[in-house]
Biopython code that builds the backbone (N, CA, C, O; Angstrom):
import numpy as np
from Bio.PDB.StructureBuilder import StructureBuilder

atoms = [
    (1, "MET", "N", (20.059, 89.562, -25.755)),
    (1, "MET", "CA", (18.634, 89.817, -25.157)),
    (1, "MET", "C", (18.154, 88.465, -24.169)),
    (1, "MET", "O", (18.164, 87.250, -24.366)),
    (2, "ARG", "N", (17.769, 89.256, -23.112)),
    (2, "ARG", "CA", (17.484, 88.538, -21.470)),
    (2, "ARG", "C", (15.916, 88.130, -22.285)),
    (2, "ARG", "O", (15.378, 88.847, -23.129)),
    (3, "VAL", "N", (15.359, 86.746, -21.757)),
    (3, "VAL", "CA", (14.234, 86.266, -21.803)),
    (3, "VAL", "C", (13.651, 86.369, -20.394)),
    (3, "VAL", "O", (14.247, 85.923, -19.414)),
    (4, "PRO", "N", (12.489, 86.960, -20.331)),
    (4, "PRO", "CA", (12.205, 86.978, -18.849)),
    (4, "PRO", "C", (11.854, 85.917, -18.113)),
    (4, "PRO", "O", (11.270, 84.962, -18.627)),
    (5, "GLY", "N", (12.152, 85.959, -16.899)),
    (5, "GLY", "CA", (11.943, 84.336, -16.042)),
    (5, "GLY", "C", (10.600, 83.569, -16.092)),
    (5, "GLY", "O", (10.347, 82.366, -16.024)),
    (6, "ASN", "N", (9.697, 84.852, -16.257)),
    (6, "ASN", "CA", (8.410, 84.231, -16.590)),
    (6, "ASN", "C", (7.680, 83.447, -17.380)),
    (6, "ASN", "O", (6.639, 82.814, -17.205)),
    (7, "ILE", "N", (8.631, 83.645, -18.565)),
    (7, "ILE", "CA", (8.002, 83.104, -19.901)),
    (7, "ILE", "C", (8.365, 81.536, -19.851)),
    (7, "ILE", "O", (7.881, 80.961, -20.826)),
    (8, "GLU", "N", (8.895, 80.902, -19.214)),
    (8, "GLU", "CA", (8.962, 79.265, -18.881)),
    (8, "GLU", "C", (7.284, 79.182, -18.229)),
    (8, "GLU", "O", (6.376, 78.638, -18.857)),
    (9, "GLY", "N", (7.161, 79.610, -17.327)),
    (9, "GLY", "CA", (5.625, 79.315, -17.113)),
    (9, "GLY", "C", (4.454, 79.324, -17.837)),
    (9, "GLY", "O", (3.471, 78.592, -17.956)),
    (10, "ILE", "N", (4.955, 80.654, -18.409)),
    (10, "ILE", "CA", (3.831, 80.877, -19.097)),
    (10, "ILE", "C", (3.877, 79.911, -20.507)),
    (10, "ILE", "O", (2.876, 79.931, -21.223)),
    (11, "ALA", "N", (4.781, 79.256, -20.813)),
    (11, "ALA", "CA", (4.940, 78.670, -21.994)),
    (11, "ALA", "C", (4.019, 77.238, -21.850)),
    (11, "ALA", "O", (3.033, 76.903, -22.507)),
    (12, "TYR", "N", (4.835, 76.398, -20.546)),
    (12, "TYR", "CA", (3.716, 75.060, -19.833)),
    (12, "TYR", "C", (2.698, 75.466, -19.565)),
    (12, "TYR", "O", (1.941, 74.562, -19.923)),
    (13, "ARG", "N", (1.884, 76.541, -19.005)),
    (13, "ARG", "CA", (0.631, 76.483, -19.158)),
    (13, "ARG", "C", (-0.330, 76.851, -19.895)),
    (13, "ARG", "O", (-1.547, 76.750, -19.744)),
    (14, "LEU", "N", (0.612, 77.504, -21.114)),
    (14, "LEU", "CA", (-0.300, 77.708, -22.777)),
    (14, "LEU", "C", (-0.431, 76.247, -23.155)),
    (14, "LEU", "O", (-1.481, 75.756, -23.570)),
    (15, "VAL", "N", (0.763, 75.548, -22.977)),
    (15, "VAL", "CA", (0.549, 73.834, -23.877)),
    (15, "VAL", "C", (-0.646, 73.428, -23.161)),
    (15, "VAL", "O", (-1.671, 73.058, -23.732)),
    (16, "ALA", "N", (-0.474, 73.516, -21.670)),
    (16, "ALA", "CA", (-1.466, 72.440, -20.917)),
    (16, "ALA", "C", (-2.687, 73.134, -21.301)),
    (16, "ALA", "O", (-3.639, 72.508, -21.767)),
    (17, "LEU", "N", (-2.710, 74.491, -21.115)),
    (17, "LEU", "CA", (-4.576, 74.586, -21.549)),
    (17, "LEU", "C", (-5.095, 74.270, -23.076)),
    (17, "LEU", "O", (-6.181, 73.885, -23.507)),
    (18, "GLY", "N", (-3.686, 74.642, -23.787)),
    (18, "GLY", "CA", (-4.175, 74.411, -25.334)),
    (18, "GLY", "C", (-4.647, 72.629, -25.407)),
    (18, "GLY", "O", (-5.688, 72.172, -25.879)),
    (19, "ILE", "N", (-3.811, 72.078, -24.944)),
    (19, "ILE", "CA", (-4.308, 70.763, -25.309)),
    (19, "ILE", "C", (-5.616, 70.239, -24.513)),
    (19, "ILE", "O", (-6.485, 69.520, -25.008)),
    (20, "ALA", "N", (-5.596, 70.713, -23.239)),
    (20, "ALA", "CA", (-6.786, 70.328, -22.458)),
    (20, "ALA", "C", (-8.103, 70.866, -23.230)),
    (20, "ALA", "O", (-9.024, 70.099, -23.511)),
    (21, "LEU", "N", (-8.122, 72.247, -23.551)),
    (21, "LEU", "CA", (-9.235, 72.688, -24.135)),
    (21, "LEU", "C", (-9.685, 72.342, -25.543)),
    (21, "LEU", "O", (-10.892, 72.404, -25.776)),
    (22, "ASP", "N", (-8.939, 72.024, -26.401)),
    (22, "ASP", "CA", (-8.750, 71.266, -27.638)),
    (22, "ASP", "C", (-9.661, 70.035, -27.656)),
    (22, "ASP", "O", (-10.727, 69.855, -28.244)),
    (23, "HIS", "N", (-8.552, 68.797, -26.403)),
    (23, "HIS", "CA", (-9.209, 67.689, -26.342)),
    (23, "HIS", "C", (-10.890, 67.637, -25.714)),
    (23, "HIS", "O", (-11.785, 66.834, -25.977)),
    (24, "LEU", "N", (-10.890, 68.735, -24.870)),
    (24, "LEU", "CA", (-12.283, 68.617, -24.237)),
    (24, "LEU", "C", (-13.327, 69.563, -25.557)),
    (24, "LEU", "O", (-14.414, 69.087, -25.887)),
    (25, "SER", "N", (-12.980, 70.467, -25.987)),
    (25, "SER", "CA", (-13.786, 70.556, -27.024)),
    (25, "SER", "C", (-14.217, 69.831, -28.224)),
    (25, "SER", "O", (-15.266, 70.005, -28.845)),
    (26, "THR", "N", (-13.388, 69.095, -28.442)),
    (26, "THR", "CA", (-13.431, 67.971, -29.589)),
    (26, "THR", "C", (-14.483, 67.009, -29.051)),
    (26, "THR", "O", (-15.427, 66.628, -29.743)),
    (27, "ARG", "N", (-14.300, 66.661, -27.887)),
    (27, "ARG", "CA", (-15.111, 66.110, -27.306)),
    (27, "ARG", "C", (-16.507, 65.983, -27.145)),
    (27, "ARG", "O", (-17.227, 65.012, -27.376)),
    (28, "ILE", "N", (-16.826, 67.277, -26.651)),
    (28, "ILE", "CA", (-18.052, 68.014, -26.714)),
    (28, "ILE", "C", (-18.601, 68.217, -27.896)),
    (28, "ILE", "O", (-19.825, 68.116, -27.809)),
    (29, "GLY", "N", (-18.143, 68.521, -29.238)),
    (29, "GLY", "CA", (-18.180, 69.003, -29.975)),
    (29, "GLY", "C", (-18.943, 67.589, -31.280)),
    (29, "GLY", "O", (-19.831, 67.772, -32.112)),
    (30, "LEU", "N", (-18.178, 66.301, -30.986)),
    (30, "LEU", "CA", (-18.401, 65.141, -31.237)),
    (30, "LEU", "C", (-19.711, 64.626, -30.699)),
    (30, "LEU", "O", (-20.073, 63.542, -31.155)),
    (31, "LEU", "N", (-20.268, 65.049, -30.058)),
    (31, "LEU", "CA", (-21.907, 64.934, -29.616)),
    (31, "LEU", "C", (-22.794, 65.423, -30.277)),
    (31, "LEU", "O", (-23.986, 65.235, -30.036)),
    (32, "ASN", "N", (-22.485, 65.919, -30.938)),
    (32, "ASN", "CA", (-23.695, 66.519, -31.991)),
    (32, "ASN", "C", (-23.342, 65.760, -33.360)),
    (32, "ASN", "O", (-22.178, 65.620, -33.734)),
    (33, "PRO", "N", (-24.232, 65.377, -33.934)),
    (33, "PRO", "CA", (-24.141, 64.446, -35.341)),
    (33, "PRO", "C", (-23.969, 65.195, -36.365)),
    (33, "PRO", "O", (-23.967, 64.633, -37.460)),
    (34, "MET", "N", (-23.758, 66.803, -36.301)),
    (34, "MET", "CA", (-23.664, 67.381, -37.322)),
    (34, "MET", "C", (-21.984, 67.804, -37.636)),
    (34, "MET", "O", (-21.429, 68.201, -38.661)),
    (35, "ILE", "N", (-21.577, 67.574, -36.521)),
    (35, "ILE", "CA", (-19.901, 67.804, -36.565)),
    (35, "ILE", "C", (-19.415, 66.334, -36.131)),
    (35, "ILE", "O", (-19.770, 65.522, -35.277)),
    (36, "TRP", "N", (-18.306, 66.394, -37.257)),
    (36, "TRP", "CA", (-17.234, 65.331, -37.002)),
    (36, "TRP", "C", (-15.754, 65.964, -36.989)),
    (36, "TRP", "O", (-15.394, 67.139, -37.049)),
    (37, "GLU", "N", (-15.001, 64.725, -36.884)),
    (37, "GLU", "CA", (-13.654, 65.411, -36.857)),
    (37, "GLU", "C", (-12.956, 65.038, -38.116)),
    (37, "GLU", "O", (-13.268, 64.036, -38.760)),
    (38, "PHE", "N", (-12.112, 65.767, -38.420)),
    (38, "PHE", "CA", (-11.833, 66.023, -40.076)),
    (38, "PHE", "C", (-10.123, 65.715, -39.966)),
    (38, "PHE", "O", (-9.527, 65.766, -41.042)),
    (39, "ASN", "N", (-9.266, 65.383, -38.671)),
    (39, "ASN", "CA", (-8.256, 65.078, -38.622)),
    (39, "ASN", "C", (-8.216, 63.396, -38.299)),
    (39, "ASN", "O", (-8.322, 62.898, -37.178)),
    (40, "GLN", "N", (-8.035, 62.662, -39.584)),
    (40, "GLN", "CA", (-7.964, 61.560, -39.720)),
    (40, "GLN", "C", (-7.303, 60.750, -38.525)),
    (40, "GLN", "O", (-7.975, 59.915, -37.920)),
    (41, "PHE", "N", (-5.739, 61.051, -38.132)),
    (41, "PHE", "CA", (-4.998, 60.650, -37.223)),
    (41, "PHE", "C", (-5.712, 60.569, -35.737)),
    (41, "PHE", "O", (-5.652, 59.515, -35.103)),
    (42, "THR", "N", (-6.304, 61.580, -35.277)),
    (42, "THR", "CA", (-7.033, 61.968, -34.266)),
    (42, "THR", "C", (-8.519, 60.846, -34.305)),
    (42, "THR", "O", (-9.264, 60.760, -33.329)),
    (43, "VAL", "N", (-8.686, 60.270, -35.248)),
    (43, "VAL", "CA", (-9.917, 59.632, -35.715)),
    (43, "VAL", "C", (-9.561, 57.817, -34.950)),
    (43, "VAL", "O", (-10.132, 56.970, -34.263)),
    (44, "HIS", "N", (-7.984, 58.091, -35.793)),
    (44, "HIS", "CA", (-7.640, 56.485, -35.164)),
    (44, "HIS", "C", (-7.465, 56.008, -34.415)),
    (44, "HIS", "O", (-7.495, 54.809, -34.139)),
    (45, "LEU", "N", (-7.030, 57.659, -33.439)),
    (45, "LEU", "CA", (-6.531, 57.315, -32.201)),
    (45, "LEU", "C", (-7.805, 57.185, -30.936)),
    (45, "LEU", "O", (-7.700, 56.593, -29.862)),
    (46, "ALA", "N", (-8.783, 57.805, -31.370)),
    (46, "ALA", "CA", (-10.102, 57.672, -30.703)),
    (46, "ALA", "C", (-10.720, 56.519, -30.851)),
    (46, "ALA", "O", (-11.482, 56.176, -29.947)),
    (47, "GLN", "N", (-10.551, 55.688, -31.964)),
    (47, "GLN", "CA", (-11.431, 54.862, -32.221)),
    (47, "GLN", "C", (-10.718, 53.365, -31.239)),
    (47, "GLN", "O", (-11.244, 52.331, -30.828)),
    (48, "HIS", "N", (-9.220, 53.948, -31.157)),
    (48, "HIS", "CA", (-8.486, 52.794, -30.350)),
    (48, "HIS", "C", (-8.164, 52.785, -28.971)),
    (48, "HIS", "O", (-7.540, 51.885, -28.409)),
    (49, "ASN", "N", (-8.731, 54.097, -28.294)),
    (49, "ASN", "CA", (-8.986, 54.447, -27.333)),
    (49, "ASN", "C", (-7.462, 54.763, -27.019)),
    (49, "ASN", "O", (-6.927, 54.219, -26.053)),
    (50, "LEU", "N", (-6.818, 55.572, -27.770)),
    (50, "LEU", "CA", (-5.142, 55.869, -27.769)),
    (50, "LEU", "C", (-5.083, 57.454, -27.666)),
    (50, "LEU", "O", (-4.038, 58.105, -27.679)),
    (51, "TRP", "N", (-6.596, 58.063, -27.542)),
    (51, "TRP", "CA", (-6.701, 59.392, -28.005)),
    (51, "TRP", "C", (-5.743, 60.411, -26.712)),
    (51, "TRP", "O", (-4.640, 60.956, -26.685)),
    (52, "LEU", "N", (-6.893, 60.263, -25.766)),
    (52, "LEU", "CA", (-6.494, 60.847, -24.104)),
    (52, "LEU", "C", (-4.961, 60.368, -23.899)),
    (52, "LEU", "O", (-4.295, 61.383, -23.695)),
    (53, "PRO", "N", (-4.102, 59.149, -23.873)),
    (53, "PRO", "CA", (-2.894, 58.789, -24.075)),
    (53, "PRO", "C", (-1.678, 59.631, -24.565)),
    (53, "PRO", "O", (-0.602, 60.006, -24.099)),
    (54, "PHE", "N", (-2.353, 59.742, -25.698)),
    (54, "PHE", "CA", (-1.744, 60.562, -26.802)),
    (54, "PHE", "C", (-1.398, 62.157, -26.391)),
    (54, "PHE", "O", (-0.313, 62.703, -26.589)),
    (55, "ASP", "N", (-2.364, 62.661, -25.885)),
    (55, "ASP", "CA", (-2.375, 63.870, -25.882)),
    (55, "ASP", "C", (-1.707, 63.803, -24.287)),
    (55, "ASP", "O", (-0.925, 64.739, -24.120)),
    (56, "ALA", "N", (-1.785, 63.276, -23.580)),
    (56, "ALA", "CA", (-0.884, 63.274, -22.115)),
    (56, "ALA", "C", (0.667, 63.121, -22.371)),
    (56, "ALA", "O", (1.538, 63.669, -21.696)),
    (57, "PHE", "N", (0.913, 62.134, -23.656)),
    (57, "PHE", "CA", (1.958, 62.277, -24.035)),
    (57, "PHE", "C", (2.694, 63.387, -24.825)),
    (57, "PHE", "O", (3.909, 63.552, -24.939)),
    (58, "MET", "N", (1.991, 63.884, -25.182)),
    (58, "MET", "CA", (2.453, 65.051, -26.243)),
    (58, "MET", "C", (2.585, 66.263, -25.064)),
    (58, "MET", "O", (3.494, 67.082, -25.203)),
    (59, "LEU", "N", (1.625, 66.376, -23.845)),
    (59, "LEU", "CA", (1.843, 67.498, -23.058)),
    (59, "LEU", "C", (3.330, 67.211, -22.344)),
    (59, "LEU", "O", (4.302, 67.963, -22.418)),
    (60, "SER", "N", (3.255, 65.810, -21.564)),
    (60, "SER", "CA", (4.856, 65.485, -21.027)),
    (60, "SER", "C", (5.743, 65.971, -22.006)),
    (60, "SER", "O", (6.683, 66.636, -21.569)),
    (61, "VAL", "N", (5.660, 65.762, -23.528)),
    (61, "VAL", "CA", (6.780, 65.581, -23.961)),
    (61, "VAL", "C", (7.182, 67.709, -24.249)),
    (61, "VAL", "O", (8.219, 68.305, -24.538)),
    (62, "ALA", "N", (5.842, 68.155, -23.990)),
    (62, "ALA", "CA", (5.909, 69.641, -24.524)),
    (62, "ALA", "C", (6.360, 70.321, -23.458)),
    (62, "ALA", "O", (6.665, 71.512, -23.511)),
    (63, "ILE", "N", (6.430, 69.630, -22.459)),
    (63, "ILE", "CA", (6.860, 70.276, -21.108)),
    (63, "ILE", "C", (8.440, 69.932, -20.583)),
    (63, "ILE", "O", (9.311, 70.747, -20.279)),
    (64, "ALA", "N", (8.522, 68.271, -20.579)),
    (64, "ALA", "CA", (9.808, 67.652, -20.132)),
    (64, "ALA", "C", (11.015, 68.101, -21.183)),
    (64, "ALA", "O", (11.855, 68.822, -20.645)),
    (65, "ILE", "N", (11.209, 67.857, -22.333)),
    (65, "ILE", "CA", (12.152, 68.389, -23.055)),
    (65, "ILE", "C", (12.750, 69.636, -22.929)),
    (65, "ILE", "O", (13.926, 69.723, -22.576)),
    (66, "PRO", "N", (11.816, 70.974, -23.274)),
    (66, "PRO", "CA", (12.285, 72.127, -22.879)),
    (66, "PRO", "C", (12.801, 72.328, -21.751)),
    (66, "PRO", "O", (13.745, 73.115, -21.689)),
    (67, "ALA", "N", (12.264, 71.593, -20.409)),
    (67, "ALA", "CA", (12.438, 72.217, -19.403)),
    (67, "ALA", "C", (13.691, 71.398, -18.858)),
    (67, "ALA", "O", (14.349, 71.916, -17.955)),
    (68, "LEU", "N", (14.064, 70.139, -19.358)),
    (68, "LEU", "CA", (15.185, 69.441, -18.931)),
    (68, "LEU", "C", (16.126, 69.762, -19.541)),
    (68, "LEU", "O", (17.170, 69.585, -18.914)),
    (69, "PHE", "N", (16.316, 70.430, -21.139)),
    (69, "PHE", "CA", (17.139, 71.138, -22.084)),
    (69, "PHE", "C", (17.847, 72.667, -21.322)),
    (69, "PHE", "O", (19.018, 73.044, -21.348)),
    (70, "ILE", "N", (16.578, 73.353, -20.639)),
    (70, "ILE", "CA", (17.098, 74.337, -20.208)),
    (70, "ILE", "C", (17.698, 74.248, -19.000)),
    (70, "ILE", "O", (18.266, 75.263, -18.598)),
    (71, "ARG", "N", (17.713, 73.177, -18.252)),
    (71, "ARG", "CA", (18.469, 73.245, -16.556)),
    (71, "ARG", "C", (19.482, 72.227, -16.903)),
    (71, "ARG", "O", (19.828, 71.636, -15.880)),
    (72, "ARG", "N", (20.194, 71.724, -18.144)),
    (72, "ARG", "CA", (20.699, 70.644, -18.496)),
    (72, "ARG", "C", (22.156, 71.391, -19.074)),
    (72, "ARG", "O", (23.305, 70.981, -18.911)),
    (73, "THR", "N", (21.705, 72.604, -19.788)),
    (73, "THR", "CA", (22.563, 73.036, -20.307)),
    (73, "THR", "C", (22.804, 74.355, -20.172)),
    (73, "THR", "O", (21.926, 74.950, -19.547)),
    (74, "SER", "N", (24.076, 75.268, -20.709)),
    (74, "SER", "CA", (24.363, 76.540, -20.313)),
    (74, "SER", "C", (24.473, 77.108, -21.493)),
    (74, "SER", "O", (25.017, 78.204, -21.358)),
    (75, "LEU", "N", (24.234, 76.895, -22.491)),
    (75, "LEU", "CA", (24.438, 77.609, -23.724)),
    (75, "LEU", "C", (23.272, 78.765, -23.620)),
    (75, "LEU", "O", (22.156, 78.636, -23.118)),
    (76, "ASP", "N", (23.986, 80.221, -24.389)),
    (76, "ASP", "CA", (22.986, 81.069, -24.141)),
    (76, "ASP", "C", (21.678, 81.450, -24.700)),
    (76, "ASP", "O", (20.991, 82.414, -24.362)),
    (77, "GLY", "N", (21.397, 80.471, -25.696)),
    (77, "GLY", "CA", (20.195, 80.505, -26.349)),
    (77, "GLY", "C", (19.338, 79.651, -26.017)),
    (77, "GLY", "O", (18.465, 79.512, -26.873)),
    (78, "ARG", "N", (19.169, 78.691, -24.654)),
    (78, "ARG", "CA", (18.782, 77.874, -24.595)),
    (78, "ARG", "C", (17.031, 77.924, -24.215)),
    (78, "ARG", "O", (16.214, 77.015, -24.363)),
    (79, "LYS", "N", (16.869, 78.940, -23.827)),
    (79, "LYS", "CA", (15.489, 79.323, -23.907)),
    (79, "LYS", "C", (14.979, 79.702, -25.293)),
    (79, "LYS", "O", (13.782, 79.979, -25.372)),
    (80, "VAL", "N", (15.500, 79.735, -26.065)),
    (80, "VAL", "CA", (14.648, 79.188, -27.881)),
    (80, "VAL", "C", (13.635, 78.011, -27.433)),
    (80, "VAL", "O", (12.470, 78.009, -27.831)),
    (81, "MET", "N", (14.086, 77.131, -26.683)),
    (81, "MET", "CA", (13.488, 75.842, -26.852)),
    (81, "MET", "C", (11.930, 75.562, -25.920)),
    (81, "MET", "O", (11.357, 74.539, -25.545)),
    (82, "LEU", "N", (11.638, 77.019, -25.798)),
    (82, "LEU", "CA", (10.297, 77.477, -24.914)),
    (82, "LEU", "C", (9.465, 78.023, -26.147)),
    (82, "LEU", "O", (8.361, 78.496, -25.875)),
    (83, "LEU", "N", (9.863, 78.013, -27.455)),
    (83, "LEU", "CA", (9.316, 78.481, -28.958)),
    (83, "LEU", "C", (8.063, 77.004, -28.915)),
    (83, "LEU", "O", (6.834, 77.082, -28.927)),
    (84, "PHE", "N", (8.837, 75.897, -28.869)),
    (84, "PHE", "CA", (7.969, 74.542, -29.039)),
    (84, "PHE", "C", (6.310, 74.844, -27.936)),
    (84, "PHE", "O", (5.189, 75.219, -28.280)),
    (85, "PRO", "N", (6.751, 74.551, -26.878)),
    (85, "PRO", "CA", (5.360, 74.441, -26.068)),
    (85, "PRO", "C", (4.807, 75.847, -26.244)),
    (85, "PRO", "O", (3.592, 75.773, -26.061)),
    (86, "LEU", "N", (5.192, 77.170, -26.536)),
    (86, "LEU", "CA", (4.463, 78.198, -27.084)),
    (86, "LEU", "C", (3.811, 78.347, -28.110)),
    (86, "LEU", "O", (2.800, 79.051, -28.114)),
    (87, "ILE", "N", (4.231, 77.748, -29.133)),
    (87, "ILE", "CA", (3.754, 77.624, -30.588)),
    (87, "ILE", "C", (2.758, 76.525, -30.786)),
    (87, "ILE", "O", (1.680, 76.625, -31.370)),
    (88, "PHE", "N", (3.298, 75.403, -30.186)),
    (88, "PHE", "CA", (2.204, 74.224, -29.760)),
    (88, "PHE", "C", (0.636, 74.701, -29.378)),
    (88, "PHE", "O", (-0.447, 74.619, -29.958)),
    (89, "GLY", "N", (1.094, 75.240, -28.096)),
    (89, "GLY", "CA", (0.201, 75.505, -27.381)),
    (89, "GLY", "C", (-0.987, 76.537, -27.569)),
    (89, "GLY", "O", (-2.042, 76.639, -26.943)),
    (90, "ALA", "N", (-0.437, 77.333, -28.722)),
    (90, "ALA", "CA", (-1.308, 78.165, -29.261)),
    (90, "ALA", "C", (-1.853, 77.554, -30.247)),
    (90, "ALA", "O", (-3.074, 77.700, -30.300)),
    (91, "ALA", "N", (-1.344, 76.860, -31.123)),
    (91, "ALA", "CA", (-2.405, 76.353, -32.271)),
    (91, "ALA", "C", (-2.985, 75.153, -31.374)),
    (91, "ALA", "O", (-4.003, 74.995, -32.048)),
    (92, "ARG", "N", (-3.071, 74.443, -30.628)),
    (92, "ARG", "CA", (-3.854, 73.689, -29.982)),
    (92, "ARG", "C", (-5.414, 75.015, -29.505)),
    (92, "ARG", "O", (-6.616, 74.929, -29.757)),
    (93, "LEU", "N", (-4.866, 75.755, -28.999)),
    (93, "LEU", "CA", (-5.973, 76.822, -27.815)),
    (93, "LEU", "C", (-6.669, 77.132, -29.258)),
    (93, "LEU", "O", (-7.898, 77.185, -29.276)),
    (94, "GLY", "N", (-5.741, 77.396, -30.802)),
    (94, "GLY", "CA", (-6.459, 78.204, -31.452)),
    (94, "GLY", "C", (-7.539, 77.097, -32.412)),
    (94, "GLY", "O", (-8.383, 77.592, -33.159)),
    (95, "ALA", "N", (-7.397, 75.703, -32.289)),
    (95, "ALA", "CA", (-8.129, 75.099, -32.350)),
    (95, "ALA", "C", (-9.038, 74.707, -31.288)),
    (95, "ALA", "O", (-10.026, 74.020, -31.548)),
    (96, "ALA", "N", (-8.885, 74.932, -30.607)),
    (96, "ALA", "CA", (-10.130, 74.572, -29.124)),
    (96, "ALA", "C", (-11.240, 75.967, -29.372)),
    (96, "ALA", "O", (-12.433, 76.031, -29.074)),
    (97, "LEU", "N", (-10.482, 76.873, -29.933)),
    (97, "LEU", "CA", (-11.824, 77.896, -30.342)),
    (97, "LEU", "C", (-12.193, 77.871, -31.300)),
    (97, "LEU", "O", (-13.327, 78.341, -31.398)),
    (98, "HIS", "N", (-11.657, 77.431, -32.389)),
    (98, "HIS", "CA", (-12.294, 76.919, -33.551)),
    (98, "HIS", "C", (-13.346, 75.716, -33.039)),
    (98, "HIS", "O", (-14.477, 75.795, -33.518)),
    (99, "ASN", "N", (-13.127, 74.794, -32.266)),
    (99, "ASN", "CA", (-14.167, 74.057, -31.861)),
    (99, "ASN", "C", (-15.485, 74.440, -31.096)),
    (99, "ASN", "O", (-16.588, 73.896, -31.134)),
    (100, "PHE", "N", (-15.153, 75.274, -30.557)),
    (100, "PHE", "CA", (-16.080, 75.875, -29.577)),
    (100, "PHE", "C", (-16.910, 76.949, -30.504)),
    (100, "PHE", "O", (-18.092, 77.147, -30.220)),
    (101, "ALA", "N", (-16.360, 77.588, -31.518)),
    (101, "ALA", "CA", (-16.940, 78.251, -32.350)),
    (101, "ALA", "C", (-18.072, 77.435, -33.131)),
    (101, "ALA", "O", (-19.182, 77.960, -33.219)),
    (102, "LEU", "N", (-17.847, 76.158, -33.712)),
    (102, "LEU", "CA", (-18.871, 75.225, -34.294)),
    (102, "LEU", "C", (-19.421, 74.508, -33.398)),
    (102, "LEU", "O", (-20.292, 73.758, -33.840)),
    (103, "ILE", "N", (-19.212, 74.454, -32.157)),
    (103, "ILE", "CA", (-20.228, 74.059, -31.359)),
    (103, "ILE", "C", (-21.380, 74.954, -31.003)),
    (103, "ILE", "O", (-22.517, 74.564, -30.736)),
    (104, "ILE", "N", (-20.987, 76.115, -31.027)),
    (104, "ILE", "CA", (-22.151, 77.442, -30.547)),
    (104, "ILE", "C", (-22.753, 77.527, -32.116)),
    (104, "ILE", "O", (-23.981, 77.619, -32.128)),
    (105, "LEU", "N", (-22.086, 77.513, -33.509)),
    (105, "LEU", "CA", (-22.669, 77.411, -34.590)),
    (105, "LEU", "C", (-23.918, 76.308, -34.797)),
    (105, "LEU", "O", (-24.994, 76.501, -35.362)),
    (106, "TRP", "N", (-23.504, 75.295, -34.263)),
    (106, "TRP", "CA", (-24.113, 74.025, -34.635)),
    (106, "TRP", "C", (-25.255, 74.118, -33.480)),
    (106, "TRP", "O", (-26.382, 73.729, -33.789)),
    (107, "ALA", "N", (-25.068, 74.526, -32.400)),
    (107, "ALA", "CA", (-25.934, 73.836, -31.376)),
    (107, "ALA", "C", (-27.424, 73.895, -31.587)),
    (107, "ALA", "O", (-28.183, 73.351, -30.785)),
]
sb = StructureBuilder()
sb.init_structure("model")
sb.init_model(0)
sb.init_chain("A")
sb.init_seg("    ")
for serial, (resi, resn, name, xyz) in enumerate(atoms, 1):
    if name == "N":
        sb.init_residue(resn, " ", resi, " ")
    sb.init_atom(name, np.array(xyz, "f"), 0.0, 1.0, " ", f" {name:<3s}", serial, name[0])
structure = sb.get_structure()
């Protein structure tokens, strides 16, 4: 089965959009005293000013590893690596939408 060529660009854009919107919506949400961060790992990173660098690292990994693997190997199923940025990006985008819903609800 042939994977469309534009799926790679879609996967990378989705992960970038998901990470950026999740980060932004969390920062906006935390300005409201009625909203707090549930993820203790994120709280720890934010307390040590490592949250933005960690998200930048995750974005780099989510794009670089699949891109390098797809270009360096000749395996037939190598585009399956795009599932990681697609799923990860969709999850972060879902978290961002949830955050925005909380912001609207508690505004």
